[in-house]
N, C-alpha and C positions, 0 to 999 in steps of 0.2 A: 504493500500500500504506500501511497505517496504521503509524505509529511508536509502538507501544504500549510501556508501561513494562515493562522486563524483570522476570521473576519474581524473588521475593525469594531471597537467598542462604541456603543452609542448610549448616551446618558438617558435614563428614564427618570421621570418624576417619582421619587420614592414616597411611601407612606410616611408621614411625619411621626416620629417616635415621641409623642407628647401625651402625657397622662392628663386627661381632662375629667373633672368630677362634676362640672356644671354643664348641663345640656339644655339650653333654652329652647323653647318651642320652635323658634325660627330655624334652628339647626335641624330639628327633626323633620320639618317641612322640606328643607333643602335635600335631605337624604332621599325623599320620595320622588324627587324629580327624575324623569327619564334621562338617560345619557350618562348617568353615574356608572363608573366601572365597578366591577365586583371588588377590586382592590380598595377603592375609595370607600365603598360601603363597609367592607370588613374593617378598615381602619377606624371608622366612626363607631361601629358596633363593639369593637374591642375596647375602645376608650370608654364607652358608656356601660360596659358590662359590670354590674354591681357584685357579681360573684367572684371576680378576679382581684387579686392583690395588685398593687402597683408594679411589683417586680414581675408578676406573671404577664401583665400587659406589655411591659417593656420587652420581655423575651418574645412574646408572640408578634409584636409589631416589628421587631428586628427580623424574625423569621419571615414574615410577610414581605418585608422590604427585599430580602434576598430572593424570594420566589418571584416577585414582580420583575426582577432583573433578568430572569430566565426567559429565553425565547423558544417558541415552538417553531421548528423548521420542517416543512412538508414539501417533498419533491414529487411533482406530478408528471407522469410520463404516459405515453400512449400514441397510437397511430393517428394520422390526420383524419379529421372529420368524425372522431369518436365522441366528441362532446366534452372535452376537458374544461373549456371555458364555461359552458352552461352548467356543468357540475359544480364548479367552485362558486359561480354566481348564485346557484340555488342553495348551496350549503351556508355561505357566509355573506355578510353585508359588504359586498365589494365596492359599494358606492363611497365608502370612506377609506378605501385603500389608496396608498400612494405607491408609485413605481420606484423601487430602490435604485440608487445610482452608485456607480463605482464598483459594482459586483461583477466578477468574471470579465474583466476588460478584454481578455483574449477571445472571449466567446460572446458574440452579440446575439446569439440565438436563444439565450436563457433570460427569461424575464422574472424579476422578483417583485412580488407585491407585499407591501408592509401594512399590516393592520396592528399598529402598536407592537406588541411583542409576539404576534403571530405572523410568520413569514411563509409565503407560498412561492415556491419556485416552479414556474410553468415552462415546460419545454415545448419546442415545436413538435408537430406530429411526424411520425415516420412518413417518408415520401413527400415531405413538405419543403423541398429545396435543400435537404441535407442528406448526405449519404449515410447508410446504415452504420458503417464503421465509424464515421465521425460522430454520429449520434451516440453510439456506445461509448466512445472516448469521453464525450461531454458528460454523460451520466456517471461514468466511472470516476472522473475527476471530482464531481460534486459529492459523490459518496465517500471520497477520501478527504474532503475538507474537514478541518477540525475547528472546534469552538475555542474560546479564550482559555478554557481549562484543559485543552488538549484532548477532549472527547470528540467522537464523531459528531459533526454538525447536524446532519439530517436525522431527525427523530423518526420519520416515517416516509416510506416511498408508497405513493398511491398510484398503482398501475391501472389505467382505465382501458378496457378492451371493448370491442363491438360484440354484443351478445348474439348478433345474427351472422357474424362472419364465419365463413367456412375455412378460411386460410389464416391461421394464427401463427404461422411459422416464424415470421420475423419477431413477433411479440414474444413467443416462447424462447427464442434464441437470446433476446435481450434479458429476459427474466432469468433464464437458466445459466447463461454464460457471463453475464455482466452484473446484474443487480444482486442476486443472491450471493455470489462469490465475494462481492465487495461489501456485504453487510456483516460478514464475520459470524461469530457465534450468536446463537439465538436469532438468526435471520428472520424466523417466522414471526417474531415480535415486532419487526420493523418494516414489514412489507404487507400491503393489503391489495388484493386483486379484486377489481370491481368491473362487472360486465354491464355497460350502459346500453341504452336504447332497447330495453327489454320489450317496450311497446311495439316496436317494428321488427322484432327479431325474426318473425315469420311473415315478413312483408306486410305487416299490419293485420294479418289474419289472427283470429282467436284472441283479440284484445277486447275486453268488456268495456265499451266506451261509457256506459252508464255508471258503472262502479269503479272505473279507472283501475282495472287490474286484469291480469291474464286469466283466461279460462283454464280448465283442467288440462287441455291439450298443450297450450303454450307454457303452462307452469311446469309440466313434465319436461318439455323441450329445454326450458331454462335451467332446471335442476340438473338435467343430464349434461348440459353444456358446462355448467359450473363444476360438476364432478369430473368431467373430462379434463378441464384445465387443471384442477387440483391434482389429478392422477399424473398428468404429464410432468408437472413440476416436481412432484414427489419422486417419480421414477428417475428423473434426471439429476436431482440435487439431494434427495433425501430429506428435504424440508417440506413439512406439511402445512399448507395454507388453507384458507377458508374463503374461496371466491364468493362474491355477493352479486346478485343481479338486481338491477334497478333501472329506473328511467328518470333522467334529470329534468324532463319537461322541456318543451320548446314551443315556439309560436308557429301555428299552422293556419294559413289564411286569415291572419290577424287575430286568431283565438289562441290564448295561452293554454296549452295542455298541462295539467298539474303533474308534479313528480309522483313517482311511485317507489316505495322502499327507501326513500331518502333518510327516513328515521333510522332504518337499519344500518345504512352506510355511515351516518354520523355516529351512531353508537359504537360501531367497530373502530372508527377513527379515534374517538375519545378514549376508548378502552385501550388502544394501542399506544397512546401517548404516555410518557412517564407521568406518574401521578402528580408530582409537584408542579408540572407544567400545564395541566389540563385547564386551569382557570383562564388561561389566555384564550382558549377556544370559546369558553362560555360568554365572553364579552362580545364575540363576533358572530354568533349563530344567527342566521337569517330570521328575522321576526315575522315573515309572512306566514300566516297560519296555513294557507293553502299548500305550502310546500311540505307540510308534515301530516297531511290528512290521511294519506293512503299508504298502507304497507301490507305485508303478507300475514300479519296477525299471529306469527309464530311465537312472538315474545312481546313483552311490554317494553319496546325500545325507548320510548320517551321516558318512562319511569326509571328504567335502568340507566339511561344517560344522566338524568337528574340525580340519581343515586350516586353515580360516579363523581359528579361535580360536588354534591353535598358531602361525600366522603372526604373530599379535600378541604372542605370548609369547616366541618364540625370541630376539628381539633383547635381551630382558632377561637371558637365560641365557648369551649368548655374549660372550666378550671381543672387543675390537676386532680383535685379531689373527686370531681364528677366524671372524669373521662371514662373510666372503666365501666361504671354503671350505665351511662348513656350509650356507649358503643355497643354494649350487650343488647340493649333494646333495639338499636338501629339494625344490627345484623339479623336479629330474629324477626323484625317486622317486614311486611311485604312492601315492595317499592311504592305501589299506589297509596297505601295507607300512610307511609312515611311522608311522601310528597304532599299528601293532603294535610298532614299535620303542619308541615312547614308553611304551606301557603295559607293555612288557617291562622297563622300569626305566631307560631312557635319561635321563629327567628326574625320576626318583624321585617325590616327592610330587606334582609337577605331573602326571606320568603317571597317578597314582592318581586325581587329581581328574577328569581327562578320561575315564578308563576308566569312571567312574560316571555320566557325563553323560546317557546314554540308559538308565539303569537297569541 
């Protein structure tokens, strides 16, 4: 692997490590305003927590400050026309993203989008003016970039494929010969295979337009396709992945088709990100309710995503004496019941933040 120079440091506004015992009503109203980041809300909630000592507050605010400095880095790869842009636009609020500058000056084909401490690296598609060998070298280089601590920069590689394509040879070669070998140990934890365009996988046939989901015939086709991809990767690399099929949604004749299984895709992305970095994703989940309306119903993806986020939050809100008892209740509770309790006011402003997460 190459020992590339770590990316440049960028200053972030840190939570203020200030203990405040007086909390006027004006400040409480300010917390409820939309646009507040989860880090800002947590800072205020820690400060106002009557069950914590001042020393506990200082320690938790210091830990939160360090977590806020961490960046989530996701590399997105896939063939041309597979819907990488529509996927990231459906998942995240890209209207607030800025285009990173000064990154990979020797490769003008890679675009970095910055959403505070969430960074998305978007590659051009296969066959989109770049040779396969050059594309592989570009991906390999990025996978060998290091952060300021000398750890791999990329937290997750999101590989987007065409659910209806009969020829995945180039994609399989990239996955098996470049991506997985350059991810090192536990590669299965840092790569997610996603099959987009599930709604047109059989040329639009067998898609239930009324309920925005595949019928039994198309569902079997999609499951077989996902299993085929999983098996090909496993046989070539020994790494076991869990390919997901979905539809990012798109505009057809001026009508926006709603996404399908985007909840499942987001859950697996969140679950793949290191726990201490996940809150960066929570701040930028797309707030359009229609994006999260339809999925395969095989699990409570919304509830489990919220549970993952809350799992990273609860430690900041519990005093040392309460942590064990409360964690026991959380682990034993069902996701839906837990989230209902949060939204019901258990954690105040934090509950309000998460209640708006899926619109």
